[in-house]
VOGU-3710 file (C-alpha; in Angstrom, 3 decimals, decimal comma):
1> mtdiliefen> -36,970/-14,098/10,011  -34,313/-12,302/11,733  -32,607/-9,905/9,179  -29,832/-10,052/11,392  -26,308/-11,459/9,224  -24,187/-12,051/12,016  -23,960/-10,696/15,952  -21,264/-10,338/18,317  -22,092/-10,599/21,322  -19,254/-9,204/24,446
11> aalrlrdrll> -16,818/-11,017/22,111  -13,120/-10,504/22,118  -10,270/-11,624/19,074  -7,427/-13,550/19,695  -4,449/-12,387/17,277  -1,346/-14,547/17,343  -0,772/-14,237/21,326  -3,031/-10,672/21,800  -6,511/-10,369/22,721  -8,142/-7,714/21,048
21> ledtswrira> -11,404/-5,527/20,960  -12,914/-7,138/23,823  -16,438/-6,960/25,213  -17,132/-6,216/21,383  -21,025/-6,043/20,660  -22,324/-5,250/17,095  -24,631/-6,383/14,886  -25,035/-6,478/10,760  -27,459/-6,124/9,273  -29,367/-6,668/5,685
31> grhwavlgpn> -30,076/-3,307/4,215  -27,137/-1,748/6,396  -23,944/-0,747/5,002  -20,937/0,692/7,009  -18,100/2,896/7,151  -15,181/1,715/10,099  -13,235/4,335/10,823  -10,144/4,736/13,382  -6,726/5,404/13,456  -3,563/2,703/12,590
41> gsgkstlmra> -3,476/0,488/14,824  -7,334/1,039/16,765  -8,098/-2,640/15,059  -10,361/-2,269/12,227  -8,394/-4,781/9,740  -8,246/-6,907/12,978  -12,226/-6,691/13,238  -12,997/-7,042/9,449  -10,380/-10,030/9,442  -13,039/-11,819/12,130
51> vaghvpvvrg> -16,435/-11,363/10,066  -14,120/-12,592/6,894  -13,753/-15,737/9,337  -10,064/-15,704/9,684  -9,357/-14,377/13,460  -11,073/-16,548/16,098  -13,494/-15,376/18,679  -12,059/-16,284/21,879  -14,380/-15,025/24,289  -17,749/-14,275/24,313
61> rlhrlspaar> -19,839/-15,235/21,034  -19,688/-14,832/17,274  -23,232/-15,592/15,969  -23,555/-16,207/11,927  -27,210/-16,304/11,259  -27,434/-16,083/7,964  -25,595/-18,396/4,505  -24,842/-15,002/3,629  -22,583/-14,618/6,339  -20,277/-17,701/6,390
71> penigyvsfe> -17,266/-17,230/5,198  -17,457/-18,507/1,501  -19,981/-16,348/0,654  -17,980/-13,375/1,799  -16,054/-10,662/-0,814  -13,584/-9,547/1,320  -10,562/-6,893/-0,408  -7,469/-6,424/2,024  -3,962/-5,614/2,277  -3,623/-8,942/3,660
81> ihrrlmeree> -4,612/-10,902/1,160  -3,155/-9,353/-1,406  0,164/-10,094/0,795  -0,935/-14,070/0,855  -1,168/-14,179/-2,735  2,399/-12,421/-3,609  3,856/-14,644/-0,799  2,510/-17,934/-2,368  3,445/-16,535/-5,764  6,625/-16,483/-4,771
91> grddarhfsg> 6,953/-19,835/-3,023  5,813/-21,323/-5,793  8,486/-20,131/-8,337  11,115/-22,954/-7,037  8,536/-26,057/-8,221  8,363/-23,785/-11,996  11,932/-23,908/-11,662  12,510/-27,232/-11,186  9,419/-28,471/-13,315  10,633/-26,470/-16,267
101> dldgattaad> 7,545/-24,279/-16,423  9,002/-20,760/-16,019  5,495/-19,848/-17,760  2,822/-20,550/-15,685  2,935/-17,592/-13,662  -0,599/-16,741/-11,666  -2,485/-14,293/-13,768  -4,756/-11,749/-12,810  -7,090/-13,921/-14,009  -6,108/-16,789/-12,039
111> airdgihpnd> -6,043/-14,406/-8,524  -9,843/-13,625/-9,284  -11,389/-17,369/-9,280  -8,549/-18,596/-6,704  -10,577/-20,698/-4,665  -12,980/-20,678/-6,325  -14,605/-24,320/-7,959  -14,762/-24,006/-11,768  -17,961/-25,223/-11,473  -19,008/-22,245/-9,184
121> idperfaavv> -18,603/-19,634/-11,411  -20,523/-17,399/-13,141  -19,091/-16,760/-16,530  -21,232/-13,797/-17,465  -20,919/-12,317/-13,302  -17,067/-12,767/-13,697  -17,481/-11,132/-17,555  -19,055/-7,904/-15,586  -17,060/-7,695/-12,598  -13,948/-7,551/-15,533
131> rqldiahlmd> -16,141/-4,431/-17,697  -17,577/-2,891/-14,700  -13,892/-2,456/-13,625  -12,122/-2,382/-16,933  -9,458/-4,840/-16,303  -9,926/-7,007/-19,363  -6,385/-6,005/-20,827  -4,915/-7,569/-17,249  -6,333/-11,164/-17,760  -3,721/-12,805/-19,241
141> rgirqlstge> -0,751/-10,565/-17,279  1,528/-12,181/-14,051  0,020/-10,426/-10,934  3,688/-9,306/-9,988  3,613/-7,718/-13,644  0,904/-5,383/-12,116  1,059/-2,306/-10,554  -0,226/-1,362/-7,022  -3,433/0,399/-8,486  -3,819/-2,725/-10,993
151> mrkvliaral> -3,537/-5,306/-8,222  -5,996/-3,171/-6,101  -8,825/-3,224/-9,081  -8,209/-7,034/-9,294  -9,027/-7,795/-5,817  -12,005/-5,913/-6,136  -12,897/-8,141/-8,994  -11,992/-11,339/-6,366  -14,500/-10,127/-3,542  -17,325/-9,408/-6,259
161> vrssgilild> -16,965/-12,414/-8,197  -17,060/-14,389/-5,255  -19,531/-12,308/-2,595  -22,606/-13,724/-2,383  -22,861/-12,171/0,941  -21,066/-9,287/2,957  -18,708/-7,337/1,101  -15,422/-6,227/3,263  -13,424/-3,958/1,775  -10,568/-2,514/3,288
171> epfdgldipa> -9,353/0,472/2,522  -9,821/-0,153/-1,470  -9,073/3,169/-2,977  -5,790/2,834/-1,983  -3,567/2,599/-5,158  -6,347/3,551/-7,560  -6,424/7,073/-9,746  -8,407/10,140/-9,532  -11,345/8,472/-12,401  -10,847/4,531/-10,850
181> raslmetlsr> -11,875/5,982/-7,822  -14,341/7,662/-9,161  -15,299/3,991/-10,992  -15,475/2,374/-7,854  -17,625/4,734/-5,622  -20,173/4,261/-8,664  -19,921/0,419/-8,423  -20,458/0,388/-4,668  -23,263/3,147/-4,967  -24,797/0,672/-6,989
191> lmerktpvll> -23,821/-2,252/-4,717  -25,341/-0,689/-1,899  -28,435/-0,388/-3,381  -29,070/-4,018/-2,709  -29,771/-5,295/0,616  -26,402/-7,250/0,919  -24,198/-5,603/3,558  -20,838/-3,598/2,290  -18,544/-2,964/5,850  -16,234/-0,138/4,128
201> vvhrpeeipd> -12,816/0,579/5,897  -11,551/3,858/4,629  -8,986/6,888/6,197  -10,344/9,366/4,249  -14,173/10,893/4,696  -14,424/11,815/1,105  -14,014/8,159/0,039  -17,603/7,002/2,309  -20,202/6,459/-0,481  -23,856/8,642/0,318
211> avthilrlse> -25,372/5,094/0,267  -23,596/4,596/3,536  -26,648/4,312/6,665  -23,865/3,493/9,555  -20,548/4,531/11,083  -18,303/1,947/13,195  -15,596/4,190/14,952  -13,111/2,689/16,422  -10,730/3,414/19,245  -7,969/1,847/20,857
221> criaekepra> -8,549/-1,630/20,173  -13,094/-1,471/21,368  -15,519/-0,096/19,594  -16,138/3,351/20,277  -19,151/4,795/18,563  -21,848/2,629/16,262  -24,238/5,270/14,659  -26,788/6,025/12,083  -24,382/7,868/9,551  -27,212/11,187/10,061
231> smdlmpcsag> -25,907/11,296/13,630  -22,494/11,152/12,891  -19,342/13,555/12,902  -17,526/12,055/9,707  -14,189/13,418/9,978  -11,665/11,049/11,129  -10,120/10,832/14,692  -6,250/11,013/15,097  -4,567/8,762/16,971  -4,469/10,133/20,304
241> eshslpdlea> -2,714/13,020/21,575  -1,154/14,133/18,122  3,206/13,818/18,025  4,770/17,216/17,100  7,680/16,138/14,278  11,132/16,870/16,158  13,460/18,790/14,178  15,228/16,412/12,134  18,733/16,868/14,359  17,060/14,669/16,480
251> agpvrrrndl> 17,633/12,115/14,306  21,291/12,376/14,591  23,359/14,193/11,788  22,228/14,499/8,458  23,886/15,947/5,174  22,574/19,123/4,302  21,876/21,001/0,981  25,280/22,710/0,921  26,753/19,314/1,209  25,199/18,047/-2,331
261> nagplvemrg> 28,092/17,032/-5,142  26,962/18,345/-8,454  25,532/16,002/-11,191  22,922/14,205/-12,480  21,226/11,737/-10,098  19,507/10,047/-12,488  19,776/10,103/-16,412  17,780/7,798/-18,889  17,634/8,117/-22,796  15,162/7,146/-24,675
271> tsvhygdqti> 14,081/4,376/-22,296  11,550/1,791/-23,244  9,906/-1,027/-21,113  7,767/-3,930/-22,769  6,401/-6,866/-21,616  5,832/-9,269/-24,492  4,005/-7,522/-27,188  2,952/-4,734/-24,749  4,871/-1,402/-24,748  4,451/0,018/-20,950
281> frglnwtmrs> 6,143/3,452/-22,047  8,513/4,168/-24,548  11,040/7,036/-25,570  11,885/8,546/-22,158  14,130/11,201/-21,786  14,441/12,104/-18,562  17,406/13,505/-15,829  17,380/14,131/-12,248  19,731/17,023/-10,815  21,321/17,050/-6,874
291> genwlilgpn> 19,616/19,287/-5,518  15,704/18,479/-7,201  12,256/16,876/-5,404  10,793/15,278/-8,545  6,655/14,692/-8,216  5,244/11,608/-10,727  2,120/11,669/-11,138  0,170/9,968/-13,598  -3,187/6,659/-13,840  -2,938/3,920/-13,177
301> gagkttllkl> -0,245/1,028/-15,602  1,132/3,693/-16,550  4,841/2,872/-15,759  5,379/4,807/-12,306  6,190/2,185/-10,349  8,529/0,369/-13,480  10,480/3,770/-13,660  10,992/3,592/-9,778  12,090/-0,070/-10,307  14,779/0,548/-13,334
311> iagdhaqtya> 16,242/3,250/-10,921  15,924/1,125/-8,003  17,964/-1,944/-9,787  14,675/-4,047/-9,361  13,600/-4,445/-12,841  15,727/-6,266/-15,566  15,274/-4,598/-18,660  17,590/-2,165/-16,933  20,063/-3,200/-18,443  18,224/-2,938/-21,570
321> ndirlfgrpr> 18,323/0,787/-21,992  20,575/3,600/-21,571  20,481/4,706/-18,204  22,328/6,350/-15,660  22,605/6,188/-11,868  24,999/8,717/-9,871  27,125/9,291/-12,763  28,111/5,789/-14,321  26,066/4,385/-16,773  24,099/0,885/-15,205
331> gsgetiweik> 26,336/-2,528/-16,177  29,282/-0,738/-15,754  30,804/-2,554/-13,324  28,625/-1,213/-9,893  26,690/-4,004/-7,801  23,371/-4,094/-6,943  24,431/-3,131/-3,378  26,290/-0,660/-4,585  23,185/1,206/-5,690  20,780/0,513/-2,772
341> nriglvssef> 23,382/1,931/-0,307  22,478/5,323/-1,840  18,649/4,758/-2,305  15,776/4,453/0,588  12,337/2,971/-1,137  9,098/2,816/0,258  6,162/1,196/-1,570  3,399/-1,183/-1,289  4,954/-3,504/-3,507  8,516/-3,492/-0,713
351> qiryrkpisa> 6,060/-3,908/2,291  4,193/-6,700/0,790  7,976/-8,497/-0,048  8,652/-7,215/4,053  7,430/-10,600/6,184  10,297/-11,201/8,284  8,921/-11,369/12,189  11,825/-9,200/13,546  11,302/-6,222/15,875  10,379/-2,895/15,073
361> ldtvisgffd> 13,651/-1,787/15,628  15,798/-4,748/13,991  13,605/-3,987/10,561  14,742/-0,007/11,065  18,665/-1,263/11,400  18,274/-2,913/8,135  17,788/-0,421/6,605  22,001/-0,326/7,344  22,517/-3,470/5,228  19,875/-2,613/2,964
371> svglyrraep> 18,196/-6,536/4,093  15,053/-7,792/4,309  15,230/-9,014/7,962  18,254/-8,521/9,675  21,102/-11,036/9,077  24,427/-9,160/10,853  25,699/-7,864/14,980  24,565/-3,707/14,778  27,637/-1,693/15,602  25,933/0,170/18,716
381> gqiaaarrwl> 25,887/3,795/16,641  23,756/2,456/14,550  21,061/1,097/17,151  21,109/4,570/18,269  20,382/5,919/14,670  17,505/3,331/14,819  15,886/4,466/17,655  16,139/8,294/16,792  14,710/7,496/13,481  11,681/5,746/15,409
391> avlgmadkag> 11,086/8,789/17,895  11,323/11,156/15,194  8,106/9,738/13,888  6,371/9,263/16,851  6,962/5,039/16,733  9,431/5,025/20,037  7,236/2,662/21,661  7,237/-0,091/19,172  10,964/-0,600/18,933  10,587/-4,193/20,633
401> tpvthlsyge> 7,218/-4,808/18,968  7,463/-7,296/15,611  7,285/-5,550/13,053  4,252/-7,911/11,318  2,293/-7,530/14,839  1,550/-3,848/13,831  -1,096/-2,299/11,713  -0,680/-1,416/7,898  -0,287/2,473/8,687  2,221/1,464/11,479
411> qrliliarsm> 4,520/-0,655/9,215  4,652/2,164/6,628  5,847/4,122/9,477  8,605/1,697/10,357  9,651/1,114/6,730  9,900/5,024/6,228  12,291/5,315/9,317  14,425/1,810/7,850  14,925/4,133/4,167  16,156/7,410/6,156
421> vknpellild> 18,862/5,603/8,480  21,229/5,478/5,822  20,252/9,079/5,280  20,172/8,533/1,395  21,004/10,665/-1,529  17,840/9,658/-3,130  14,866/8,509/-1,295  11,843/7,069/-3,233  8,335/7,626/-2,218  5,492/5,474/-3,640
431> epcqgldvan> 2,969/6,754/-2,341  3,805/6,838/1,650  0,308/7,652/2,720  -1,407/4,740/1,647  -3,528/3,101/4,952  -2,090/6,033/7,082  -4,812/8,034/9,465  -4,757/11,973/9,265  -2,221/12,406/11,943  0,324/9,991/10,556
441> rdrvltladr> -0,309/11,346/7,044  0,168/14,857/7,882  3,832/13,626/10,076  4,691/11,597/6,848  4,308/14,747/4,432  6,079/16,825/6,981  8,495/14,541/7,339  9,239/14,072/3,573  9,041/18,073/2,965  11,893/18,694/5,680
451> iggqtatnll> 13,755/15,575/4,050  13,830/17,364/0,912  13,622/20,974/1,296  16,635/20,701/4,281  19,082/17,753/3,497  20,787/16,674/0,889  18,666/13,611/0,330  16,367/14,135/-2,874  12,830/13,117/-3,119  11,394/10,951/-5,787
461> fvthhpdeap> 7,738/11,037/-4,569  4,827/9,215/-6,300  1,149/9,795/-5,933  -2,592/9,609/-6,734  -3,028/12,722/-4,379  -1,684/15,391/-5,923  -2,667/18,068/-2,806  -0,398/15,235/-0,797  2,764/16,629/-2,659  5,213/17,775/-0,441
471> dcishvltfq> 5,967/22,119/-0,645  9,546/20,855/-1,443  8,658/19,871/-5,167  10,804/21,441/-7,632  9,671/19,277/-10,896  6,600/17,261/-11,916  7,310/13,750/-14,530  3,560/13,092/-15,903  3,166/9,770/-17,568  0,173/10,485/-20,482
481> ktpdgpftaa> -0,964/8,468/-22,515  -0,468/8,500/-26,219  -2,706/7,989/-29,192  -1,966/4,319/-30,404  -1,214/2,796/-26,417  1,804/3,575/-24,792  2,236/6,069/-22,611  5,016/8,824/-22,763  6,038/11,304/-20,249  6,471/14,945/-20,366
491> vracrn> 8,143/17,137/-17,630  7,968/20,522/-16,296  9,317/22,920/-12,880  7,593/23,981/-10,587  7,809/27,618/-8,969  9,723/26,226/-6,353
//
C-alpha cells in the first residue's frame, strides 16, 4: 500500500482567468511535514487551496490516493476562510433584521462547527481542542467581537476539529501574541508526531517547528525547490530584486513636522468597554499629542483593536465614553466622515472588508474618499498621487490588476498606499506586517519610520512583534491584565 496521499503530476491551476503553477509535480506522503516558503505573490496560498480542493487543476493531474486526502477530511486555516466567514456573517444581517432575531450572531463555537453535521462532531475532541487553544471563554462570543488573534485561534480550532487527514495552516501565527505562538508551536509539534501531514505556510524561519521534515520553496508561481529540511537553507527568499524605498518626496507634497498643529490628537478619560457582563478594559486615561508616535502592545483580547475602533469611530461605545479627537468631544456634531478624513487605517479586519474587485490603482484612489470601492470620478492630481504611492511601495506594475487577484501580502501594501494617499494627520497601522515577506516587511517598516519621523502624520503602531517597532516611536501604551480580570493600560515615554 502506497504512503502517497496526494500527487500533483505536471499540473497547472486555474485561478479566475489565470493559469498558475504550471508543470507542478509534488507528492505529499504520510509522515512528512512541509514548510512552504516563498515571497508574496509566489503562489503559496493558491497551491494550498488546490490541495484543499478549492482551486481546480486544469492541466496535468491531481491524484487523491487516500481517504485522508479528500477535501472533506482536510483541515485548513487561511485568510480566505476568515474572509468568507465574515462575508457570510454580513450577508445574514439583513435576514436577522427582518426576522427580528438580532441576537442570532454566529458565535465562535458556531464557526468551529461550521459545515460539520452534528453527528460527526466528537464532543471530547471538540472540548480538547478548545482547551488546548485556551478559547473556552470565546465560545459564546460573536465572531465580529473577536480580535484578529482571537479569530485566528478559532480558525485553528476549526481546522483541528474537522481534520482527519491533511492539515493546512497558511500563516497560522499571524495575529497571535507571544504566549499563543509558543502554545501553537507546541501543538504543531505534537501533531507532527503522527503520520498525518502538516503543510505550513510561513514567512518567518523561527515559525518552522523542528518536526518539519521537508521544505517546498516557490518563486514566480513555480516550485523552485523541494528537498528534505536538512539539505536546505531556511532563510526565506525575497521577492526578486530588492526595491529601495524612494524618499517620501517621490509620493508628492507631504506635511512636514514644522507644519504640526499644537494640541492633543486623542484624549480618553476613564474609558471602558463592555460586552454584556464582560469588561474588556476599563478606566483608560490616555492622551496622544501632535508630534508623538505610539506603539500599542498587549496580548490577544486585551482591547488593542477595540481601542483603534474607538478612535476611528467604528465602535458603538465611542459615545458612551469621554473621548476627544482632534480637540473635539465625540458626539459634538462632527460626522464620521469628518473624522475619517483625518485618519488613515490599515488592519486585517479592514482588509477582510475590502472585497471590491476594482484595480489596485482605484483602490488607492478610494482613500481620498474613505470608501470601500470607488464611486466618484477622481481628479487628475488624485490619480497622479495614487500612482506615486504605488511606486513608493514598489507596486507600480500592479496598478491595473484587480486587487482581489493579488496575494494577501500584496493587498496589504495596496491598502497602506490607500491610507497614506491623503496625507492623514493620524495613521493607524494595526499589525501592518502580517502576511508580508522579508523584503516587503522591511519596506513597510522603513516607510512607517519615515512617515512618523519626517512628516506631520502621527503613528499608532500595533504589533505582537516588538522588534518591528519603527525607530520613530516616542511612547508605548501596554495593556496589562488586572487581578480581577479586565485589562488596564500603562504608558511610558521612549528615549526618542
